[in-house]
Structures are given as C-alpha cells and as structure tokens.
C-alpha positions as CSV (number, residue, x, y, z in Angstrom):
1,M,67.9,105.0,54.9
2,L,64.4,104.8,56.1
3,E,61.3,106.0,54.2
4,E,58.1,105.8,56.2
5,D,54.6,106.0,54.9
6,K,53.0,106.8,58.2
7,V,51.4,110.2,58.3
8,N,50.3,110.2,62.0
9,V,52.6,112.9,63.5
10,F,52.5,111.4,67.0
11,R,53.7,108.0,65.8
12,N,56.3,109.6,63.6
13,L,57.7,111.6,66.5
14,A,57.8,108.5,68.6
15,I,59.9,106.8,65.9
16,E,62.2,109.8,65.9
17,E,62.9,109.5,69.6
18,A,63.1,105.7,69.4
19,I,65.9,105.9,66.8
20,A,67.9,108.3,68.9
21,R,67.5,106.4,72.2
22,V,68.0,102.9,70.9
23,N,71.2,103.9,69.2
24,A,72.4,105.8,72.3
25,E,71.9,102.6,74.4
26,S,73.5,100.3,71.8
27,T,77.2,99.4,71.7
28,E,76.9,99.0,67.9
29,K,75.4,102.2,66.6
30,I,73.9,102.5,63.1
31,N,74.0,105.7,61.1
32,T,70.5,106.5,59.9
33,L,69.0,108.8,57.4
34,R,65.2,109.0,57.5
35,F,62.7,110.9,55.3
36,W,59.1,111.2,56.4
37,R,56.0,113.3,56.1
38,S,52.9,113.9,58.2
39,E,49.4,115.2,58.0
40,P,48.9,118.9,58.6
41,A,50.2,119.4,62.2
42,I,52.0,121.7,64.5
43,V,55.1,120.4,66.3
44,L,56.4,122.2,69.4
45,G,59.9,122.1,70.7
46,R,60.3,120.3,74.0
47,F,60.7,123.4,76.1
48,Q,57.9,125.4,74.6
49,C,54.5,126.5,75.9
50,V,51.6,125.9,73.5
51,H,49.7,129.1,74.3
52,K,52.7,131.2,73.3
53,E,53.3,129.5,70.0
54,V,50.0,128.3,68.5
55,N,46.5,129.5,67.6
56,I,44.9,126.8,69.7
57,D,41.3,127.5,68.7
58,Y,42.2,127.6,64.9
59,C,44.0,124.2,65.2
60,R,41.1,122.6,67.0
61,R,38.5,124.0,64.6
62,N,40.5,122.7,61.6
63,K,41.4,119.4,63.3
64,I,45.1,120.2,63.1
65,P,46.9,118.1,65.8
66,I,49.5,119.8,68.1
67,A,52.4,117.6,69.0
68,R,55.7,118.0,70.9
69,R,59.0,116.5,69.9
70,F,61.7,115.3,72.3
71,T,64.3,117.8,71.0
72,G,64.4,121.6,71.7
73,G,64.2,124.4,69.2
74,G,61.2,126.3,67.9
75,T,57.7,125.4,66.6
76,V,57.3,124.1,63.1
77,F,54.4,123.4,60.7
78,H,54.0,120.0,58.9
79,D,51.9,119.0,56.0
80,S,52.3,116.8,52.8
81,G,54.2,119.6,51.2
82,N,56.9,119.5,53.9
83,L,59.7,116.9,53.8
84,N,61.1,115.9,57.2
85,F,64.6,114.7,57.4
86,T,66.4,112.9,60.2
87,I,70.1,112.1,60.6
88,C,71.3,109.9,63.5
89,L,75.0,109.4,63.6
90,D,77.6,107.4,65.5
91,Q,80.2,109.7,67.1
92,N,82.9,107.1,66.6
93,K,82.9,108.0,62.9
94,P,85.6,110.6,62.2
95,Y,83.2,112.9,60.2
96,V,80.6,113.1,63.0
97,S,80.7,116.3,65.1
98,R,80.1,116.2,68.9
99,T,78.7,119.7,69.2
100,L,75.4,121.0,67.8
101,N,76.9,124.0,66.0
102,E,79.4,121.8,64.1
103,L,76.8,119.2,63.5
104,Y,74.4,121.7,61.9
105,W,77.1,123.4,60.0
106,N,78.4,120.1,58.5
107,F,75.1,118.3,57.8
108,V,72.4,121.0,57.4
109,G,75.1,122.8,55.4
110,A,75.5,119.6,53.2
111,I,71.7,119.7,52.5
112,A,72.1,123.3,51.4
113,S,74.8,122.2,49.0
114,A,72.6,119.4,47.7
115,L,69.7,121.7,47.0
116,R,72.0,124.1,45.1
117,E,73.2,121.1,42.9
118,V,69.6,120.7,41.7
119,G,69.0,124.4,41.1
120,I,67.6,125.5,44.4
121,P,69.5,128.6,45.6
122,A,69.5,127.6,49.3
123,N,72.1,128.9,51.8
124,Y,72.9,127.8,55.3
125,D,72.3,130.4,58.0
126,S,74.6,129.6,60.9
127,N,73.0,132.2,63.2
128,R,69.6,130.3,63.1
129,S,70.9,126.9,62.1
130,C,68.5,126.8,59.1
131,L,68.3,127.0,55.3
132,R,67.2,130.1,53.5
133,I,66.2,131.1,50.0
134,N,66.4,134.9,49.2
135,G,66.6,135.6,53.0
136,R,63.5,133.6,53.9
137,K,63.6,130.4,56.0
138,I,62.7,127.0,54.5
139,T,63.7,124.8,57.3
140,G,63.4,124.4,61.1
141,T,66.0,122.2,62.8
142,A,66.7,120.7,66.2
143,G,69.3,118.4,67.7
144,W,70.2,116.0,70.5
145,I,73.7,114.8,71.5
146,K,74.1,112.1,74.1
147,Q,75.8,108.8,74.8
148,G,77.9,108.7,71.6
149,V,75.0,109.7,69.3
150,S,74.7,112.9,67.3
151,F,71.1,113.4,66.1
152,I,69.5,116.2,64.1
153,H,66.1,116.5,62.4
154,G,64.4,119.2,60.5
155,T,61.7,120.3,58.1
156,L,62.1,121.3,54.4
157,L,59.2,123.4,53.1
158,I,59.0,122.2,49.5
159,D,55.4,123.0,48.7
160,A,53.7,123.6,52.1
161,D,50.5,125.5,52.6
162,L,52.0,128.7,53.9
163,E,48.6,130.3,54.5
164,M,47.7,127.5,56.9
165,L,51.1,127.8,58.5
166,K,50.5,131.5,59.1
167,C,47.0,130.9,60.6
168,C,48.3,128.2,62.9
169,L,51.1,130.2,64.2
170,E,49.4,133.6,64.6
171,V,48.9,133.6,68.4
172,P,45.8,135.4,69.5
173,P,45.7,137.4,72.8
174,N,44.3,135.9,76.0
175,Q,44.6,132.2,75.2
176,P,44.3,129.8,78.2
177,E,47.8,129.3,79.6
178,Y,49.3,125.8,79.6
179,L,52.3,124.7,81.7
180,R,54.4,122.2,79.8
181,D,54.8,120.3,83.1
182,N,54.3,121.0,86.8
183,R,57.9,121.6,87.6
184,R,59.5,123.6,84.8
185,L,57.5,126.8,84.3
186,R,59.9,128.4,81.8
187,C,58.7,128.7,78.2
188,L,61.3,128.8,75.4
189,E,59.7,131.0,72.7
190,S,60.3,130.6,69.0
191,K,62.3,133.3,67.2
192,K,60.1,135.0,64.7
193,D,61.2,134.7,61.1
194,R,60.0,135.1,57.5
195,V,59.3,131.8,55.8
196,T,58.9,130.6,52.2
197,S,58.8,127.4,50.3
198,I,60.8,126.0,47.4
199,A,57.8,126.0,45.2
200,Q,57.0,129.6,46.0
201,E,60.6,130.7,45.1
202,L,61.1,128.6,41.9
203,T,58.9,128.5,38.8
204,N,60.2,125.1,37.9
205,R,61.3,123.3,41.0
206,P,63.0,119.8,41.1
207,S,60.9,116.9,41.9
208,D,60.8,115.5,45.5
209,V,62.7,112.4,44.3
210,E,65.4,114.7,42.8
211,I,65.7,116.6,46.1
212,K,66.0,113.4,48.1
213,N,68.6,111.9,45.8
214,A,70.7,115.1,46.0
215,I,70.6,115.0,49.8
216,I,71.6,111.3,49.8
217,S,74.5,111.9,47.4
218,S,75.7,114.8,49.5
219,L,75.7,112.8,52.7
220,E,77.4,109.9,50.9
221,R,80.3,112.2,50.0
222,I,80.7,113.3,53.6
223,S,80.6,109.7,55.0
224,E,82.3,108.0,52.1
225,E,79.7,105.3,52.7
226,K,76.8,104.1,50.5
227,I,73.4,104.7,51.9
228,H,71.0,101.8,51.5
229,L,67.3,101.5,51.9
230,A,66.4,99.7,55.1
231,S,63.7,99.1,57.7
232,L,63.3,100.0,61.4
233,M,64.9,97.4,63.7
234,K,62.6,95.5,66.1
235,T,64.1,97.3,69.0
236,E,63.3,100.6,67.4
237,I,59.7,99.5,66.6
238,D,59.2,98.3,70.2
239,A,60.6,101.5,71.6
240,A,58.5,103.7,69.3
241,D,55.3,101.8,70.3
242,S,56.2,102.2,74.0
243,L,56.9,105.9,73.6
244,Y,53.7,106.4,71.6
245,Q,51.6,104.9,74.4
246,T,53.3,106.6,77.3
247,R,54.2,109.9,75.8
248,Y,53.1,111.0,72.3
249,S,49.5,109.9,72.6
250,Q,49.1,111.8,75.8
251,A,47.8,115.4,76.0
252,E,49.9,116.1,79.0
253,W,53.0,115.6,76.9
254,N,51.9,117.4,73.8
255,L,50.0,120.4,75.3
256,G,50.9,120.4,78.9
257,T,48.4,121.1,81.7
258,L,46.1,124.1,82.0
259,A,47.6,126.6,84.5
260,S,44.2,127.1,86.0
261,E,44.3,123.4,87.2
262,F,47.2,124.1,89.5
C-alpha cells in the first residue's frame, strides 16, 4: 500500500500512470493499493475536451489547475475532502478480472461493502460504475487493462467542497474551443449526474482512517493477502519523473490546443 503526501495533481497523475506502465512492462508484477489527495483541481478523462467539461475562466481566476489523466472516463473534481484510491493488479492472480465491467463490479463493489461496514450506506451502480448514497454519486472511476495488468482508480467524495465542484463544472456558453490533439477531434463528454459527499449525507461520519482501514480489510478478503505499507520503487519514481516532464507538466497534454491555432 502506498500513501503519498504530495498534493500536486500533475505529479500525482504522473505517478498513477507510472505504476500502471512499470507493472505492465515487468515480468514480476506487484499488486498495489494507493491512497492520495491533491489540491483543488479538475481532472479530465483522456478523451475529453476541456471547453465541454470545465468553466475555464472560473478555474483560472481561482487558480484551480486543470489536468488530464491517462485513463478514459469523465471529468472529476479533487480537493482535500476527496480521497483518491488506486488499485493496480496482476492478472495472473485468480481473483483479478480481465474486463473492466468485472473489475469495477468486484473491486469498486468491494469498496461499497467496506463503506457499509462502517455505517456509510453506499451502493455500487453497475450502469455508471460508481458508488452512490441515496441515489447521488460519491465516486468517479476509470480503468486501464493492458499487458497483464488490471488497473482502476477513482475518487471518493468524503467532505469535498461541492459548491466549488459545481462552479468548476458549470460550462458557460461560447468558451474558446480546444482540440485535445491535432489528430483526434472527437470529444467524449461526461454523463451528467447528481453528486453528494459522505459528510453531507451523514451527521456523524466515520473518520478518514476508519474509511481507509475498511477498504483495506475488504480488499484483503478478496485477495486473501495481507496489505503492507510500502514505497514507490525506483523504476516507478523514474518513470513518474519522466512522465511529469514530458506529459503532465505540459499544457498541450492537459488542455489541448486552441482550435483557432489550426
């Protein structure tokens, strides 16, 4: 298990991709659970166009960074009240699914079970691959399956600033158009949904530590393996540094290029 104290969203996303790719290229894959948080930020899915997802001017005025992850899916909001989880798995393990639907069902579903064990009435929604409380969404998830690795990551809105989330994701008309690259013009748009947080739904919510421990215990039951605290491997650190320099620190990756420049 990895617990990172970095709050820079760009470096965190570089670490996410590094964990997936280093394991995919390795003959000895390591199952990894990671918890992390970031500063207030917006994170786009890989195949999305920023002008269709985000109030760009609001984010700029409030110094809220806009980043893009390497996985698909929809746009999500991060802040210190949001707990991000990452699960990277070796497909040679008998409990590891090789399709995204099964992977979400088994592992995001396990997180739902963990939350219920500590008094949070969360349910897994298989249509949207997310968790809900009272019909409202508390997670966003995305996945990546390649070269013997099954990888999912997601958000868990524990006590996030939902008003800021709303302001960031209310798209005004007539924003400048950005192409996510100069070859693929298609924009995958987020599916609109109602969101909430655990703190908003529960008067007395469990602590963050209790939530993490419940998730760990649930995943240990699935794997029948003990989860231990660890650190990033040097290969993962080096890969993350390289990805940060060449991709995640670059506006062309995160925002795309203004359509008017083509």
